[in-house]
N, C-alpha and C positions, 0 to 999 in steps of 0.2 A: 545347544541350539545356537543358530546364527541368523541374524536378521539384517537385511539391507533396507535402508530408508532412502528414498530417491526423490529428488526434486527435478522434474523433467525439463528439458530444453523448452524455452518459450519464446514467442515473438514479442519481446518487451519494448521494441521501438516501433516498427511498422513493417508491413509487408509491401508498402509502396516504395519502389526502388529509389525514386527521386528524393523523397523525404529521408529515407534511410541513408542515402549517400551524404546528404547535407548534414544530417544529425551526427553521423559517425565521423565525418571528415572535418568538421569545423571545430577549431580550437575554442571558439567562442561559446559552444554549447557544453564545454567541459564541466562547468559548474554543476549543471543538472546531472550529467552522466556520473560524475564522481560522488555527488552527495545524495543521490537517490537510487542506490544500487545495493547489492548485498543479498544475503540469504535470510528469509523470514524465519522466525523462531519456532514455527510449528513443529518441524521435524526434530528440532533440538529438545523440545518439550516431550515429544513422543519417546525419544531416546532416554530422557530422564525418568519417564514413567515405566520403562522396561526394567524388569528385575536384573540386578547386577550380574547374575551368573550367565546371562544371555549376551553373547557377543554382538555388537552393533557396528555396522559399516554405514557411513553417511556418504551419499553420492549426489553432488550438485552437477547435473549434466550441462549446466551453463558454464561450468569451469572445466570439467573432465568428462571423458567418455565412460560408458558403462561396460564393464567386463561381464558379458553374459555367460562366460565359461565358469565363473565362480559359483559355488554351490551355496544356496541359502535355504533355510527351512521356511522362511517368510520373507516376502518382499512387500514393503509398505510404500505407497506412492501418494504424495499430496499434490494437488493441482488447482491453480486458478483456471478460469475459463480458457484463456489463450494457451494454456498448457494441456488441456484436456485430451486433445487428439493424440499428442505424443504420449501422454500418460496411458492411454488405452493401448497404444502400440507396444509400449514396454510391458504392460500387464499381460497382453495377449501372448507375447513372446515367452515370458516366464511360465505362463500356464501350459504352453505346449511342451515344456520340458518337466512339467509336474511340480513346479514350485507354487506354494500357496501365496496368493496375491490379495492385498488389501488396498483399497483406495479411499482416501478421505480428502478433506480440504473444502474450500468454498464451493467449487463446481459440483462435487459429489454430494455435498449437503443439499444443494438446491435441486439436483437431478439424480437422486439415488438410484432410481430404476435404470436409467441409462448407464450409470457407472457399474451397476451390478452385471450388466451384459459382458463386462470385461474383467471382473474381479470375483474372487470367491466370497469376500466379505466387504461391506461398505461401512465406514465409520462416518456417522452423520453428526455434524455440529462439533462442539468442543470435546476433545478427546480425554480430558482429565477424568471423566466419569466412566469411560467405556474401554480404554485401551487395556487396563489391567484385567478386566472381565474377558476381553477377547483373548488375551494371552492364556488365561486360565482355561478357557473353553478350548482353545487350540491344543493345549497340552493334553486335555481330556478327550481329544478327538471329537469335540462337540461344538465346533465353531458355528456361529449363527450367520445367516446371510446379511443381516443389518444390525447395527448397534446404534441406538439412539440415547442421547444423554437424559438423565433423570433430573430435570430442572437446570438452573444456571450453576455454573461452576463458582465455587468460593475461591477467588484468586489468591487469598492469603495462604491457601494450602497448595498452590501450584508450585511444582519443584523448580529448582535452579536448572535452566536449560543446559544441555551438554555442549557448551561452547568449545570444550576440549576436542570435539570431533571435527572441527573445521580448521583449515589451514590459514593462518593469519595473513600470509602473503597474497592471498587472492581477493581480499575484501578491504576496500577503503572505508567502508561503513559497516559496523556491527550493530545489529538491532537489539534493543531491550524493550520489553513491554511492561508498563506499569499498570495499565488499566484496559478494560474493554467496555464497549458500549458507546452510543452517541444519541442524544435526545432529539436530533433534528429530523430524522426520517425523510431524507430527500428521495424523490421519486426514482432517481437513477442509481441509488446506493445499494450495493450488495451487502456491505458489512453490517449495516443496521438490521438487515433481515436475518443474518446469522447470529450476531452477538447481542441484538436487542437494543432497546433505547435506554435501559437502566444502566447507569454508570457504576461499574464495579472495579475495584482496585486492589493491588497487593499491599502488604505491609511495607512501609517505607524501608524498614530494615532489610526486607527481602530484595527490594529493588537495589539498595546500596550494595548488597552482596553480589548481585549480578554485575553491577558497574565495576566494582573492585576486581572481579574475576576477568572481565573484558579488558579493563585498563592494564592489568598485569600481563595478560597473554597477548594482547593486540596493541602494542606500544605505538604503532604508526597509523592506527585506524581511529576514525571518529565514531562517536556513539550516536545512533539514531533512535529516537523513541518511536516505537511502532504504533502507539496509541492513536486512534482515530481523532480524538479530541482531548488533549492532555490536561486541560485546565477547567474542566466542567465543575469539579468539586474543589472550591477554592481552599478550604481548610487542608485537604490532602495535598494539593498542589504547593501550598506555602511550606508545609512540612517537608515535602520532597525537595523543593528548590533550596531551602536553607541547609538541608543535609548534603546536597550535591555541591554547593558553592565551594567548600574547602578542598574539594578533590582535584581542582585544576584541570577539569576535562573540557573538551569542546564538543557540543552536541547540537542536534537539530531535531525538530519535532513538528507535530501538526496541531493546529488550533483553529477555532473560529475567530472571526474578526472582532468579537466582543471583548477580547483580551485588551484591546486598545482603551477600553473604558476604565481600566485600573492601572494608573501610573505606578502604584505601589507594587503590583504584580509584575509589571514590566521591569521595574528596577531589580526585583528578585530574579527574574528570568535572565537578565543581562549578567548579573553578578554570578549566577550559577554556571556560566560558560556557553550560553546559547548563541549560536552564530546566525541562524535564521529559522523562521517558522514557515511551514507550508500551510497556506490559508486558502480555503475554497471560496473564492469570490464568485465564481460560476458565470455570471453574466452582468452586463451593465444595462440591461433592458428591464424595465419594471414588470412588464407582462410575463417575461420569461421567469423572473425570480418569483413571481406570484404563483406560478405553476409548480415550482420545484418542491416546495414543502407546504403542507396544508395550513400550517400556522402562520405562513408568510413571514417567518422570522428573518430570513435573509433580505426580503424586500424592505423591511423596516430599517435595515442598516445601510441600504444602498446610497442614500443621499450623503452619508458621512464617510464613504469609502476613502476619498482623498485625505480627509482629516485623520481618519484612523490609521491609514498607512503611514502618514507622516509621524504620528504619535509613536507608533511602534518603532519605526526606523530611527527616529530621533533619540531613542534609547539605545541605539547601537545594535538593534536586532533586525536583520534583513527580512523582508517579506517576499517569499516566493508565492506569487499569486497564481491560483489555479483557475482557468477559464475553460468553459465547454462551448463548443460550436455545434450547431445543428438543431437547436430548439425551433419550434414551429414559426416563431416570429423572426428568426434570424434570416436576414437577406445577405447578399454578397457584400454589403457594406460593413458587416460585423467584423471582418478580419482587420481592416485598416483602423476602424474606430477602437477596437480592443488593443491592438498593438500601440496605437497612439496613446492610449490611457497608461499603458505600462511605461512607455518612454517619458511621458509628461510627469508621471508621479515617481520616477526614479526607482522603480521596484528593483529589489536585489536580483530577482530573476522571475521567470514566469513559465508555467506549464500550460500549453494550449492542447486541448484534446477534443475528440469528437464524441458527441453523445452516443453512448454505447448501451444497447438494450440487453443487459445481462439477464440470465435466467433468474426468476424470482422477483424482479423489480416491477414497479407499477408502470414504468415507461415501456417495458417490453409488452405488458398486457395491453396497453393503449395502442402501440404500433401494430401489434398482432391483430387486434380487433379492427383496425383500419386497413389491414392487408398491406402494410408498408414494410414489413420485414423482408430483407433480401436473403436469398438462399446461400449465405456465406458459411464457411467452415468455422469451427471454434477458434482456429488459429488467427482468424481475422479480428478477434475480440481483444485487440491490443490497446484500445482507446485512442489509437491514431489512425484507424481505418474505418471506412463507412460500411455499416451493416443494415441500413434502412433507407427508405426513400424520403429525402427531406421535403418539407412542405413549401419552402419559399426560395429554394435554389435547386440546382441539379446535384446529382451525386458527384460529378466531376468538379463542379464549383466548390463543393464542400471539401473534397480531398485536396485540391490545389490551393484553396484558401488557407488551409491549415499550414501548409508549407510557406505560403506567402507571409503569414504572421510571424513565423519563426525567423525567416530571413530578415524581415523588417526590424526585429528587435535585436538581432545578433549581427551588428555591424561594428567596425572599429570605433566609429564615432560614438555609438551608444555605449560601448564598453568603456571608453575613456571618460565619458560623461558620468557613468555610474561610479567608476573608481574615484573620480574627483568628488562626487557627492558624498560618498561614504568616508573618504579621508577627512572631509570637513566635519562630518558628524563625530568621528572618532577623536579628532583633535579637541572637540568641545567637551567630551565626556570623560576623557582620560585625566 
């Protein structure tokens, strides 16, 4: 048997030509482009779950083309929402030549009936419980239309991803996942819908095994932790960080802003080789943050954002702040005020994105009920394109304002100021 596992081409920057030209052409946006790229681990885990006697080809269409003349028994495709249209095109083409097709991933998990229109089988949710069953059923000529997991996956039993299937020269970042789940349940978040709010994690020894494999095979690549919120369980995080520190790696990951409240943890994070943390700050408006999650957890942290950012960065850890534009309270002033905040607080970098009503989220339900969803295609769900009618500005203002914010923070003056700021910090802590 022979299987192809495919990650479809996606619109990971923007379909807006002006924003795309600036983003791709500016040397000053290289930090984000280089540090937030690469191939997710999902297909590598699927490959590891496949019996060893079955030959597996991995195809990342963002790196290479698909050879449709190659013969496969099964083609498995994973897709986020912005990849869904292309995933369906690939599946439809393989089905016309009689190849059995399977679709999984975030989008198919949230819209399985839609995915089933283009695939013979749909893998819903985490695959550790279902992929082996699917293979057995396929071999027995009894494959089911849908495969749903039986409860949450025990990550301590998740296999070592097949990193050997990817070519090291194509990726500046290789992703490792130590945990799944996030307790904050933000109204725009897809991940918490799929992976749940309960924090689950691998054994530290398993994570170290993955890091050693990546370190040996990808000498020129950095490691990115794919976890939505790496430091929820402090005992686990401390054990992991202490084990990683002697390895001499450089890595980046995601956290919430509360990590600033633990100088001891920040010291461990720095010593373990962390260069920056991606932190969802989301908004600087109290009313916007109040609506994001029911517990108002983010709102309670807002007043201390500058203090927290300084505390984290004073430990030599950059903060890549993530901000979302398009909340109902956002007016055209939000673009300058947010960019000014980034500059004034010397953030390592920032991601500005547009509120995106992904399937399965509360924000989509709200906008749908208010008849504010635009009839855009799934390719437009890049988080940099507008897919709904804003309340306090026009669609054009929102799209152009996003570009304005990026242009404002990506100037030579801002770059030189940031470099000077971090050099002063590094001199103090070395």
